[in-house]
N, CA, C and O atoms as a GROMACS GRO file, in nm:
protein
  508
    1MET      N    1  -2.517  -4.509   2.457
    1MET     CA    2  -2.466  -4.510   2.326
    1MET      C    3  -2.326  -4.570   2.332
    1MET      O    4  -2.236  -4.523   2.402
    2ILE      N    5  -2.314  -4.670   2.258
    2ILE     CA    6  -2.171  -4.722   2.238
    2ILE      C    7  -2.110  -4.694   2.125
    2ILE      O    8  -2.168  -4.721   2.021
    3PHE      N    9  -1.983  -4.636   2.122
    3PHE     CA   10  -1.906  -4.576   2.012
    3PHE      C   11  -1.836  -4.709   1.959
    3PHE      O   12  -1.789  -4.797   2.032
    4HIS      N   13  -1.837  -4.710   1.831
    4HIS     CA   14  -1.752  -4.814   1.758
    4HIS      C   15  -1.617  -4.747   1.708
    4HIS      O   16  -1.587  -4.630   1.727
    5ASP      N   17  -1.543  -4.840   1.643
    5ASP     CA   18  -1.404  -4.798   1.607
    5ASP      C   19  -1.427  -4.692   1.493
    5ASP      O   20  -1.346  -4.599   1.487
    6GLU      N   21  -1.523  -4.696   1.407
    6GLU     CA   22  -1.538  -4.621   1.292
    6GLU      C   23  -1.587  -4.465   1.346
    6GLU      O   24  -1.550  -4.362   1.289
    7GLU      N   25  -1.665  -4.467   1.451
    7GLU     CA   26  -1.699  -4.330   1.507
    7GLU      C   27  -1.580  -4.262   1.577
    7GLU      O   28  -1.572  -4.139   1.578
    8TRP      N   29  -1.491  -4.339   1.633
    8TRP     CA   30  -1.386  -4.280   1.708
    8TRP      C   31  -1.275  -4.225   1.600
    8TRP      O   32  -1.193  -4.137   1.625
    9GLN      N   33  -1.288  -4.294   1.479
    9GLN     CA   34  -1.196  -4.256   1.374
    9GLN      C   35  -1.260  -4.115   1.310
    9GLN      O   36  -1.190  -4.021   1.272
   10VAL      N   37  -1.383  -4.118   1.307
   10VAL     CA   38  -1.462  -3.985   1.265
   10VAL      C   39  -1.421  -3.870   1.357
   10VAL      O   40  -1.385  -3.759   1.317
   11ILE      N   41  -1.430  -3.908   1.489
   11ILE     CA   42  -1.383  -3.792   1.592
   11ILE      C   43  -1.250  -3.756   1.577
   11ILE      O   44  -1.223  -3.636   1.586
   12PHE      N   45  -1.155  -3.844   1.555
   12PHE     CA   46  -1.010  -3.822   1.549
   12PHE      C   47  -0.987  -3.736   1.416
   12PHE      O   48  -0.916  -3.635   1.414
   13ARG      N   49  -1.051  -3.782   1.311
   13ARG     CA   50  -1.045  -3.701   1.162
   13ARG      C   51  -1.104  -3.565   1.185
   13ARG      O   52  -1.055  -3.472   1.120
   14ALA      N   53  -1.206  -3.538   1.271
   14ALA     CA   54  -1.275  -3.421   1.285
   14ALA      C   55  -1.183  -3.323   1.360
   14ALA      O   56  -1.179  -3.203   1.333
   15LEU      N   57  -1.104  -3.387   1.464
   15LEU     CA   58  -1.017  -3.304   1.547
   15LEU      C   59  -0.912  -3.254   1.453
   15LEU      O   60  -0.876  -3.137   1.458
   16LEU      N   61  -0.856  -3.347   1.358
   16LEU     CA   62  -0.753  -3.302   1.280
   16LEU      C   63  -0.793  -3.184   1.184
   16LEU      O   64  -0.720  -3.089   1.158
   17LEU      N   65  -0.924  -3.203   1.133
   17LEU     CA   66  -0.994  -3.104   1.049
   17LEU      C   67  -0.997  -2.971   1.116
   17LEU      O   68  -0.952  -2.874   1.054
   18GLY      N   69  -1.041  -2.956   1.231
   18GLY     CA   70  -1.035  -2.851   1.320
   18GLY      C   71  -0.900  -2.778   1.323
   18GLY      O   72  -0.889  -2.658   1.301
   19LEU      N   73  -0.801  -2.856   1.350
   19LEU     CA   74  -0.659  -2.806   1.356
   19LEU      C   75  -0.606  -2.748   1.207
   19LEU      O   76  -0.534  -2.650   1.194
   20GLU      N   77  -0.649  -2.817   1.117
   20GLU     CA   78  -0.605  -2.770   0.977
   20GLU      C   79  -0.668  -2.648   0.943
   20GLU      O   80  -0.606  -2.554   0.895
   21LEU      N   81  -0.813  -2.645   0.970
   21LEU     CA   82  -0.885  -2.514   0.935
   21LEU      C   83  -0.835  -2.398   1.014
   21LEU      O   84  -0.818  -2.290   0.958
   22SER      N   85  -0.809  -2.418   1.150
   22SER     CA   86  -0.761  -2.321   1.230
   22SER      C   87  -0.619  -2.266   1.183
   22SER      O   88  -0.595  -2.145   1.188
   23MET      N   89  -0.522  -2.364   1.135
   23MET     CA   90  -0.404  -2.305   1.069
   23MET      C   91  -0.409  -2.233   0.958
   23MET      O   92  -0.338  -2.135   0.938
   24LEU      N   93  -0.509  -2.286   0.866
   24LEU     CA   94  -0.547  -2.209   0.737
   24LEU      C   95  -0.605  -2.087   0.764
   24LEU      O   96  -0.577  -1.996   0.686
   25TYR      N   97  -0.678  -2.064   0.857
   25TYR     CA   98  -0.747  -1.931   0.896
   25TYR      C   99  -0.625  -1.835   0.937
   25TYR      O  100  -0.616  -1.723   0.888
   26ASP      N  101  -0.532  -1.883   1.029
   26ASP     CA  102  -0.428  -1.803   1.066
   26ASP      C  103  -0.345  -1.767   0.960
   26ASP      O  104  -0.301  -1.652   0.967
   27PHE      N  105  -0.309  -1.840   0.857
   27PHE     CA  106  -0.237  -1.816   0.740
   27PHE      C  107  -0.303  -1.715   0.664
   27PHE      O  108  -0.243  -1.615   0.626
   28LEU      N  109  -0.430  -1.738   0.638
   28LEU     CA  110  -0.513  -1.639   0.557
   28LEU      C  111  -0.525  -1.503   0.622
   28LEU      O  112  -0.526  -1.400   0.554
   29ARG      N  113  -0.536  -1.501   0.760
   29ARG     CA  114  -0.543  -1.373   0.846
   29ARG      C  115  -0.417  -1.290   0.814
   29ARG      O  116  -0.420  -1.168   0.807
   30GLY      N  117  -0.304  -1.366   0.795
   30GLY     CA  118  -0.181  -1.302   0.768
   30GLY      C  119  -0.176  -1.234   0.640
   30GLY      O  120  -0.129  -1.121   0.632
   31LEU      N  121  -0.218  -1.293   0.544
   31LEU     CA  122  -0.248  -1.259   0.404
   31LEU      C  123  -0.345  -1.129   0.397
   31LEU      O  124  -0.313  -1.030   0.330
   32ARG      N  125  -0.446  -1.136   0.458
   32ARG     CA  126  -0.554  -1.021   0.465
   32ARG      C  127  -0.477  -0.897   0.518
   32ARG      O  128  -0.493  -0.786   0.467
   33ARG      N  129  -0.395  -0.919   0.622
   33ARG     CA  130  -0.330  -0.809   0.682
   33ARG      C  131  -0.223  -0.741   0.582
   33ARG      O  132  -0.198  -0.621   0.583
   34LEU      N  133  -0.164  -0.834   0.497
   34LEU     CA  134  -0.076  -0.770   0.401
   34LEU      C  135  -0.139  -0.703   0.279
   34LEU      O  136  -0.090  -0.604   0.225
   35GLY      N  137  -0.250  -0.762   0.241
   35GLY     CA  138  -0.331  -0.706   0.126
   35GLY      C  139  -0.406  -0.580   0.159
   35GLY      O  140  -0.410  -0.491   0.075
   36ARG      N  141  -0.463  -0.565   0.270
   36ARG     CA  142  -0.522  -0.437   0.326
   36ARG      C  143  -0.625  -0.391   0.214
   36ARG      O  144  -0.605  -0.287   0.151
   37GLY      N  145  -0.727  -0.465   0.192
   37GLY     CA  146  -0.829  -0.419   0.114
   37GLY      C  147  -0.944  -0.512   0.096
   37GLY      O  148  -0.931  -0.633   0.118
   38THR      N  149  -1.062  -0.458   0.055
   38THR     CA  150  -1.174  -0.538   0.055
   38THR      C  151  -1.168  -0.664  -0.041
   38THR      O  152  -1.221  -0.771  -0.008
   39TRP      N  153  -1.108  -0.647  -0.149
   39TRP     CA  154  -1.080  -0.749  -0.247
   39TRP      C  155  -0.985  -0.863  -0.183
   39TRP      O  156  -1.010  -0.984  -0.196
   40CYS      N  157  -0.899  -0.822  -0.129
   40CYS     CA  158  -0.810  -0.924  -0.063
   40CYS      C  159  -0.880  -1.010   0.055
   40CYS      O  160  -0.860  -1.130   0.076
   41THR      N  161  -0.961  -0.933   0.122
   41THR     CA  162  -1.049  -0.986   0.232
   41THR      C  163  -1.150  -1.098   0.165
   41THR      O  164  -1.170  -1.212   0.208
   42PHE      N  165  -1.202  -1.042   0.060
   42PHE     CA  166  -1.309  -1.135  -0.002
   42PHE      C  167  -1.245  -1.260  -0.049
   42PHE      O  168  -1.299  -1.368  -0.026
   43VAL      N  169  -1.132  -1.251  -0.113
   43VAL     CA  170  -1.067  -1.380  -0.170
   43VAL      C  171  -1.012  -1.456  -0.062
   43VAL      O  172  -1.016  -1.578  -0.078
   44CYS      N  173  -0.955  -1.407   0.056
   44CYS     CA  174  -0.908  -1.480   0.170
   44CYS      C  175  -1.030  -1.573   0.221
   44CYS      O  176  -1.022  -1.695   0.239
   45ASP      N  177  -1.160  -1.483   0.244
   45ASP     CA  178  -1.269  -1.551   0.303
   45ASP      C  179  -1.330  -1.651   0.215
   45ASP      O  180  -1.380  -1.754   0.261
   46LEU      N  181  -1.327  -1.621   0.085
   46LEU     CA  182  -1.387  -1.732  -0.023
   46LEU      C  183  -1.295  -1.858  -0.003
   46LEU      O  184  -1.343  -1.969   0.015
   47VAL      N  185  -1.162  -1.834  -0.008
   47VAL     CA  186  -1.084  -1.956   0.006
   47VAL      C  187  -1.106  -2.036   0.126
   47VAL      O  188  -1.116  -2.158   0.121
   48PHE      N  189  -1.113  -1.960   0.248
   48PHE     CA  190  -1.141  -2.027   0.377
   48PHE      C  191  -1.265  -2.092   0.371
   48PHE      O  192  -1.265  -2.213   0.395
   49TRP      N  193  -1.369  -2.038   0.345
   49TRP     CA  194  -1.505  -2.118   0.344
   49TRP      C  195  -1.511  -2.209   0.235
   49TRP      O  196  -1.569  -2.315   0.255
   50GLY      N  197  -1.464  -2.187   0.126
   50GLY     CA  198  -1.460  -2.299   0.027
   50GLY      C  199  -1.373  -2.429   0.077
   50GLY      O  200  -1.411  -2.544   0.056
   51CYS      N  201  -1.270  -2.401   0.137
   51CYS     CA  202  -1.188  -2.524   0.194
   51CYS      C  203  -1.268  -2.587   0.312
   51CYS      O  204  -1.265  -2.708   0.332
   52THR      N  205  -1.340  -2.502   0.390
   52THR     CA  206  -1.410  -2.566   0.504
   52THR      C  207  -1.531  -2.649   0.450
   52THR      O  208  -1.566  -2.753   0.506
   53ALA      N  209  -1.593  -2.600   0.345
   53ALA     CA  210  -1.702  -2.676   0.284
   53ALA      C  211  -1.660  -2.817   0.223
   53ALA      O  212  -1.719  -2.923   0.243
   54VAL      N  213  -1.554  -2.800   0.152
   54VAL     CA  214  -1.504  -2.911   0.073
   54VAL      C  215  -1.442  -3.017   0.169
   54VAL      O  216  -1.470  -3.135   0.151
   55LEU      N  217  -1.363  -2.983   0.264
   55LEU     CA  218  -1.308  -3.064   0.354
   55LEU      C  219  -1.404  -3.117   0.448
   55LEU      O  220  -1.381  -3.232   0.487
   56SER      N  221  -1.502  -3.060   0.492
   56SER     CA  222  -1.609  -3.106   0.588
   56SER      C  223  -1.697  -3.196   0.519
   56SER      O  224  -1.741  -3.298   0.574
   57PHE      N  225  -1.725  -3.163   0.396
   57PHE     CA  226  -1.823  -3.275   0.308
   57PHE      C  227  -1.735  -3.400   0.289
   57PHE      O  228  -1.781  -3.514   0.305
   58ARG      N  229  -1.617  -3.376   0.256
   58ARG     CA  230  -1.521  -3.505   0.227
   58ARG      C  231  -1.512  -3.583   0.357
   58ARG      O  232  -1.519  -3.706   0.355
   59LEU      N  233  -1.496  -3.519   0.467
   59LEU     CA  234  -1.490  -3.599   0.589
   59LEU      C  235  -1.616  -3.672   0.607
   59LEU      O  236  -1.607  -3.795   0.615
   60MET      N  237  -1.733  -3.616   0.613
   60MET     CA  238  -1.869  -3.672   0.634
   60MET      C  239  -1.898  -3.783   0.522
   60MET      O  240  -1.955  -3.888   0.552
   61HIS      N  241  -1.860  -3.756   0.400
   61HIS     CA  242  -1.882  -3.840   0.295
   61HIS      C  243  -1.791  -3.977   0.298
   61HIS      O  244  -1.842  -4.086   0.272
   62ARG      N  245  -1.660  -3.963   0.329
   62ARG     CA  246  -1.568  -4.062   0.322
   62ARG      C  247  -1.572  -4.150   0.462
   62ARG      O  248  -1.552  -4.272   0.458
   63TYR      N  249  -1.596  -4.088   0.571
   63TYR     CA  250  -1.577  -4.155   0.699
   63TYR      C  251  -1.716  -4.192   0.759
   63TYR      O  252  -1.726  -4.287   0.836
   64SER      N  253  -1.823  -4.118   0.723
   64SER     CA  254  -1.939  -4.137   0.796
   64SER      C  255  -2.047  -4.179   0.693
   64SER      O  256  -2.165  -4.158   0.719
   65ASN      N  257  -2.009  -4.238   0.576
   65ASN     CA  258  -2.092  -4.284   0.485
   65ASN      C  259  -2.206  -4.160   0.441
   65ASN      O  260  -2.322  -4.189   0.413
   66GLY      N  261  -2.160  -4.030   0.440
   66GLY     CA  262  -2.240  -3.936   0.400
   66GLY      C  263  -2.339  -3.887   0.504
   66GLY      O  264  -2.420  -3.801   0.470
   67MET      N  265  -2.341  -3.938   0.640
   67MET     CA  266  -2.427  -3.902   0.734
   67MET      C  267  -2.372  -3.779   0.805
   67MET      O  268  -2.250  -3.769   0.821
   68PHE      N  269  -2.463  -3.678   0.852
   68PHE     CA  270  -2.413  -3.570   0.931
   68PHE      C  271  -2.407  -3.609   1.061
   68PHE      O  272  -2.507  -3.660   1.112
   69ARG      N  273  -2.285  -3.590   1.137
   69ARG     CA  274  -2.261  -3.641   1.267
   69ARG      C  275  -2.228  -3.518   1.352
   69ARG      O  276  -2.122  -3.456   1.340
   70TRP      N  277  -2.328  -3.485   1.443
   70TRP     CA  278  -2.298  -3.368   1.530
   70TRP      C  279  -2.170  -3.389   1.620
   70TRP      O  280  -2.102  -3.292   1.653
   71TYR      N  281  -2.143  -3.502   1.654
   71TYR     CA  282  -2.015  -3.523   1.741
   71TYR      C  283  -1.891  -3.487   1.668
   71TYR      O  284  -1.787  -3.451   1.723
   72ALA      N  285  -1.910  -3.500   1.532
   72ALA     CA  286  -1.781  -3.459   1.437
   72ALA      C  287  -1.779  -3.310   1.442
   72ALA      O  288  -1.675  -3.248   1.464
   73VAL      N  289  -1.891  -3.254   1.423
   73VAL     CA  290  -1.888  -3.099   1.419
   73VAL      C  291  -1.832  -3.045   1.557
   73VAL      O  292  -1.754  -2.950   1.565
   74GLY      N  293  -1.878  -3.113   1.663
   74GLY     CA  294  -1.840  -3.061   1.798
   74GLY      C  295  -1.670  -3.102   1.810
   74GLY      O  296  -1.600  -3.028   1.878
   75ALA      N  297  -1.622  -3.196   1.755
   75ALA     CA  298  -1.494  -3.223   1.764
   75ALA      C  299  -1.414  -3.133   1.695
   75ALA      O  300  -1.305  -3.100   1.743
   76ALA      N  301  -1.457  -3.084   1.576
   76ALA     CA  302  -1.379  -2.998   1.492
   76ALA      C  303  -1.383  -2.857   1.564
   76ALA      O  304  -1.281  -2.789   1.573
   77PHE      N  305  -1.500  -2.816   1.615
   77PHE     CA  306  -1.494  -2.692   1.705
   77PHE      C  307  -1.420  -2.694   1.820
   77PHE      O  308  -1.363  -2.591   1.856
   78LEU      N  309  -1.413  -2.812   1.895
   78LEU     CA  310  -1.325  -2.821   2.014
   78LEU      C  311  -1.192  -2.810   1.969
   78LEU      O  312  -1.117  -2.739   2.036
   79ALA      N  313  -1.140  -2.875   1.851
   79ALA     CA  314  -1.006  -2.856   1.820
   79ALA      C  315  -0.966  -2.721   1.785
   79ALA      O  316  -0.855  -2.680   1.821
   80MET      N  317  -1.053  -2.640   1.714
   80MET     CA  318  -1.043  -2.499   1.683
   80MET      C  319  -1.026  -2.413   1.819
   80MET      O  320  -0.938  -2.328   1.835
   81TRP      N  321  -1.122  -2.448   1.911
   81TRP     CA  322  -1.117  -2.369   2.034
   81TRP      C  323  -0.971  -2.409   2.110
   81TRP      O  324  -0.911  -2.314   2.162
   82LEU      N  325  -0.923  -2.516   2.118
   82LEU     CA  326  -0.813  -2.548   2.187
   82LEU      C  327  -0.685  -2.490   2.112
   82LEU      O  328  -0.588  -2.450   2.176
   83TYR      N  329  -0.690  -2.488   1.983
   83TYR     CA  330  -0.593  -2.426   1.904
   83TYR      C  331  -0.580  -2.274   1.931
   83TYR      O  332  -0.472  -2.216   1.941
   84GLY      N  333  -0.707  -2.216   1.943
   84GLY     CA  334  -0.707  -2.060   1.977
   84GLY      C  335  -0.649  -2.045   2.116
   84GLY      O  336  -0.574  -1.950   2.139
   85LYS      N  337  -0.681  -2.137   2.213
   85LYS     CA  338  -0.630  -2.098   2.330
   85LYS      C  339  -0.476  -2.137   2.378
   85LYS      O  340  -0.419  -2.101   2.480
   86THR      N  341  -0.431  -2.216   2.280
   86THR     CA  342  -0.286  -2.251   2.296
   86THR      C  343  -0.193  -2.204   2.188
   86THR      O  344  -0.122  -2.106   2.208
   87VAL      N  345  -0.189  -2.269   2.071
   87VAL     CA  346  -0.087  -2.235   1.976
   87VAL      C  347  -0.120  -2.090   1.912
   87VAL      O  348  -0.027  -2.014   1.885
   88GLU      N  349  -0.233  -2.058   1.893
   88GLU     CA  350  -0.263  -1.914   1.821
   88GLU      C  351  -0.206  -1.810   1.922
   88GLU      O  352  -0.139  -1.717   1.875
   89ARG      N  353  -0.224  -1.816   2.044
   89ARG     CA  354  -0.178  -1.713   2.151
   89ARG      C  355  -0.027  -1.703   2.132
   89ARG      O  356   0.033  -1.596   2.124
   90PHE      N  357   0.032  -1.827   2.126
   90PHE     CA  358   0.184  -1.834   2.116
   90PHE      C  359   0.235  -1.761   1.990
   90PHE      O  360   0.335  -1.689   1.995
   91ILE      N  361   0.164  -1.782   1.873
   91ILE     CA  362   0.182  -1.724   1.741
   91ILE      C  363   0.176  -1.586   1.737
   91ILE      O  364   0.263  -1.516   1.684
   92ARG      N  365   0.069  -1.540   1.794
   92ARG     CA  366   0.032  -1.398   1.807
   92ARG      C  367   0.145  -1.316   1.885
   92ARG      O  368   0.195  -1.212   1.842
   93ARG      N  369   0.179  -1.378   2.009
   93ARG     CA  370   0.287  -1.326   2.084
   93ARG      C  371   0.417  -1.307   2.010
   93ARG      O  372   0.482  -1.203   2.014
   94LEU      N  373   0.450  -1.415   1.942
   94LEU     CA  374   0.580  -1.424   1.868
   94LEU      C  375   0.569  -1.331   1.743
   94LEU      O  376   0.670  -1.272   1.706
   95SER      N  377   0.460  -1.316   1.682
   95SER     CA  378   0.456  -1.207   1.585
   95SER      C  379   0.462  -1.068   1.622
   95SER      O  380   0.520  -0.987   1.551
   96LYS      N  381   0.405  -1.036   1.733
   96LYS     CA  382   0.426  -0.909   1.800
   96LYS      C  383   0.553  -0.879   1.841
   96LYS      O  384   0.598  -0.765   1.828
   97ALA      N  385   0.626  -0.984   1.898
   97ALA     CA  386   0.767  -0.969   1.937
   97ALA      C  387   0.860  -0.940   1.813
   97ALA      O  388   0.948  -0.855   1.819
   98LEU      N  389   0.835  -1.016   1.699
   98LEU     CA  390   0.907  -1.004   1.577
   98LEU      C  391   0.866  -0.884   1.494
   98LEU      O  392   0.943  -0.848   1.406
   99ALA      N  393   0.748  -0.817   1.516
   99ALA     CA  394   0.699  -0.718   1.415
   99ALA      C  395   0.790  -0.597   1.438
   99ALA      O  396   0.825  -0.538   1.337
  100GLY      N  397   0.833  -0.552   1.558
  100GLY     CA  398   0.899  -0.436   1.570
  100GLY      C  399   1.041  -0.443   1.507
  100GLY      O  400   1.075  -0.348   1.436
  101PRO      N  401   1.126  -0.542   1.525
  101PRO     CA  402   1.259  -0.550   1.449
  101PRO      C  403   1.235  -0.564   1.303
  101PRO      O  404   1.303  -0.500   1.222
  102ALA      N  405   1.133  -0.651   1.262
  102ALA     CA  406   1.115  -0.660   1.125
  102ALA      C  407   1.081  -0.531   1.061
  102ALA      O  408   1.133  -0.511   0.951
  103LYS      N  409   0.998  -0.437   1.112
  103LYS     CA  410   0.964  -0.315   1.072
  103LYS      C  411   1.071  -0.211   1.050
  103LYS      O  412   1.075  -0.130   0.957
  104ASN      N  413   1.164  -0.227   1.157
  104ASN     CA  414   1.285  -0.138   1.152
  104ASN      C  415   1.375  -0.190   1.056
  104ASN      O  416   1.446  -0.103   1.005
  105ALA      N  417   1.395  -0.309   1.015
  105ALA     CA  418   1.490  -0.362   0.926
  105ALA      C  419   1.425  -0.326   0.789
  105ALA      O  420   1.501  -0.285   0.701
  106LEU      N  421   1.296  -0.336   0.766
  106LEU     CA  422   1.249  -0.286   0.640
  106LEU      C  423   1.268  -0.136   0.618
  106LEU      O  424   1.325  -0.094   0.517
  107THR      N  425   1.222  -0.060   0.710
  107THR     CA  426   1.258   0.081   0.700
  107THR      C  427   1.400   0.118   0.657
  107THR      O  428   1.422   0.203   0.571
  108LYS      N  429   1.496   0.050   0.720
  108LYS     CA  430   1.628   0.070   0.687
  108LYS      C  431   1.667   0.026   0.547
  108LYS      O  432   1.746   0.091   0.479
  109LEU      N  433   1.611  -0.081   0.507
  109LEU     CA  434   1.642  -0.129   0.381
  109LEU      C  435   1.574  -0.026   0.268
  109LEU      O  436   1.631  -0.003   0.161
  110LYS      N  437   1.451   0.033   0.302
  110LYS     CA  438   1.390   0.117   0.211
  110LYS      C  439   1.464   0.241   0.196
  110LYS      O  440   1.474   0.297   0.088
  111ARG      N  441   1.524   0.290   0.320
  111ARG     CA  442   1.607   0.403   0.308
  111ARG      C  443   1.722   0.392   0.227
  111ARG      O  444   1.749   0.481   0.146
  112LEU      N  445   1.800   0.278   0.242
  112LEU     CA  446   1.905   0.242   0.152
  112LEU      C  447   1.875   0.242   0.003
  112LEU      O  448   1.949   0.291  -0.082
  113ALA      N  449   1.769   0.187  -0.018
  113ALA     CA  450   1.721   0.184  -0.166
  113ALA      C  451   1.684   0.332  -0.219
  113ALA      O  452   1.706   0.366  -0.335
  114ILE      N  453   1.637   0.406  -0.137
  114ILE     CA  454   1.615   0.545  -0.178
  114ILE      C  455   1.747   0.626  -0.192
  114ILE      O  456   1.758   0.717  -0.274
  115ILE      N  457   1.841   0.592  -0.112
  115ILE     CA  458   1.970   0.662  -0.125
  115ILE      C  459   2.045   0.624  -0.238
  115ILE      O  460   2.118   0.704  -0.297
  116LYS      N  461   2.030   0.491  -0.275
  116LYS     CA  462   2.099   0.428  -0.402
  116LYS      C  463   2.031   0.499  -0.521
  116LYS      O  464   2.104   0.549  -0.606
  117THR      N  465   1.902   0.507  -0.531
  117THR     CA  466   1.831   0.571  -0.641
  117THR      C  467   1.870   0.718  -0.662
  117THR      O  468   1.885   0.770  -0.773
  118ASP      N  469   1.884   0.782  -0.536
  118ASP     CA  470   1.928   0.924  -0.548
  118ASP      C  471   2.054   0.940  -0.608
  118ASP      O  472   2.073   1.031  -0.689
  119ARG      N  473   2.148   0.854  -0.574
  119ARG     CA  474   2.287   0.867  -0.618
  119ARG      C  475   2.295   0.839  -0.763
  119ARG      O  476   2.373   0.904  -0.834
  120LYS      N  477   2.216   0.742  -0.812
  120LYS     CA  478   2.211   0.716  -0.948
  120LYS      C  479   2.152   0.843  -1.030
  120LYS      O  480   2.209   0.875  -1.135
  121ARG      N  481   2.058   0.904  -0.990
  121ARG     CA  482   2.012   1.013  -1.044
  121ARG      C  483   2.106   1.127  -1.054
  121ARG      O  484   2.124   1.188  -1.159
  122LYS      N  485   2.170   1.156  -0.932
  122LYS     CA  486   2.273   1.264  -0.943
  122LYS      C  487   2.388   1.226  -1.042
  122LYS      O  488   2.443   1.314  -1.108
  123GLU      N  489   2.420   1.112  -1.052
  123GLU     CA  490   2.536   1.062  -1.140
  123GLU      C  491   2.473   1.074  -1.302
  123GLU      O  492   2.547   1.109  -1.394
  124ALA      N  493   2.365   1.049  -1.316
  124ALA     CA  494   2.310   1.067  -1.440
  124ALA      C  495   2.281   1.211  -1.480
  124ALA      O  496   2.289   1.250  -1.596
  125ASP      N  497   2.249   1.286  -1.381
  125ASP     CA  498   2.235   1.426  -1.400
  125ASP      C  499   2.361   1.503  -1.421
  125ASP      O  500   2.356   1.611  -1.480
  126SER      N  501   2.478   1.454  -1.375
  126SER     CA  502   2.593   1.517  -1.376
  126SER      C  503   2.677   1.485  -1.516
  126SER      O  504   2.773   1.552  -1.557
  127LYS      N  505   2.625   1.376  -1.577
  127LYS     CA  506   2.685   1.331  -1.695
  127LYS      C  507   2.642   1.406  -1.821
  127LYS      O  508   2.689   1.375  -1.931
   0.00000   0.00000   0.00000
C-alpha cells in the first residue's frame, strides 16, 4: 500500500484533531469539577461529543472525500494517547501544585469578605 500526499495530509490533520479534542476534554473536565452536578456533567459531555462528531465528520468529508479512513481514526487516537502520556500529566501535576495555595488564598479572601460584611452590619446596627 503506497500512501499519497493526500493521505499523509489526512493523517496529519487527524493527529491535530486528536490533540484538539484532548485539550477540549481537559478544559471541559475542569469545568465539570467547578460545576459539581449532573447537569454540568451532562452539558460538558454533550459539548465534547458534539464537537467530536462535527470535527471528525468535517475532517473525513473535507480531506477524504467523505470516505471513512481507519488510519485517520488511529492517528487521532494516537495523538490523544500521546497527549495523555505527556502534556496531560504535566498539567495535572501543575494543577495539583497550584491547588493548595489557590485554595488558601480563596479561603483568606472569603474570611476578609465575611469580616467586612460583619463590620458593616455592626455599623448599621449602631446607628
